N, C-alpha and C positions, 0 to 999 in steps of 0.2 A: 497561448497555453491554456489547456482545459483546466477548469477548477474541479474541486472535489464534487462528486455527484453520486447518485445512487438511489436506492429504494427508500431511504429514510432521510430525515433532516441531518444536516452536518453536525456531528457530535464532537466531543473533545478528543477522541482517539483519532478520527479522521483529520481534524484540524492539526493535531500534534504531528501526525505523519506528514501532512502536506508541508508544514513549516520546516521540518527536518530535511525532507527530500529537496525542497527548494534551496535551503541553505547549503547543504553539502554538495549537491550535484548540479545546481543551476540548470535545470532541465529546459530544453526548448519546447518540450511537450510533456505534460503530466496529467494523467487521468487516474483518479482514485474512486473506485466504484464499490459501494457498500452492498454486498450481496447477502447480508445476514438474513433477510426475510426469506430467502430461498432455502434456508437451513433450519427453519422452525421445527422444533421437536428433536433435532439432532443433539447428541450429548454435549457438544460444544457450543450450542446456540445461546446459552445463558452465561452472562459474565459472572465472575466470582463475586462481584459486588451486588449481584441480583438484578442488575440492569438488563434491559433488552437491547438488541442490536449491537452494531459495531464489533462483531465477532468474526466475520468473514469478509475479506476485501480482495479485490482484484486491482492490481496496479500496473499501469503501462507508463513507462518513463523513457524519454529519449534525451540523452545527454552526451556531450563531448567528453565528459569525465570517464566514460566507459571505454574510450578508445584504447586499444591494445589489450583489452580483457576479453576472455572467452565468455560464453553464455553463463556458465556456472559461477564464474568469478563476479560477473555483473549482478546476478541474483543474490549471491552471498553478501555483496557489498550493500545492497538495498536492505536485506534482512538484518544485517549488523546495525545499520543506522536506526532501524525500527525495533530494536530489542525491547525497549521500554513499553512499546505498544502491547507486546504480549503480556507484560506485567499488569497492564491496564485492563486486560480482558480479551485482547485479540486471540482468536483460536486458530484461524487459518488464513494464509496469505498466498495469493497467486501473483507472481511477478513476471512481467515481460519487460526486460530492460534492453534497450537498443542504443547503438551509436547513431549519430545523425545520418551517416551513409547507409545504415541498415533500414532506416525508416522510409518506407515506400509510400 
C-alpha cells in the first residue's frame, strides 16, 4: 500500500485522512497526494487557520469495501468519511475509488 505523499511534508490533515480511510475501508492500495502547492494564489489555497498547504488533495483508493457500489457512491462514501478534513481546512478533494477487480 502506498503511503501519504505529495508536494509537502505530511501534515495533520493528510495523516487524519489516511487513518480514517485505512480504518473504514481497509484498502489494498491507498495514495494521498497533496497538490496544494499547485494552487498557490487560488482563493481556497489558504486554510482558515492561516496555515499553508493541505488544502487540495488527490486520493486514489482500492478497496473490497466498494464492491457493489457505483462510481458516485464510492466517491461519496470517501467524502463522507473525510467530512472533518474540510472543517480542518481542506478546500478541494479529487477521489478515484476502485474495487480490486477495477484496479488494473
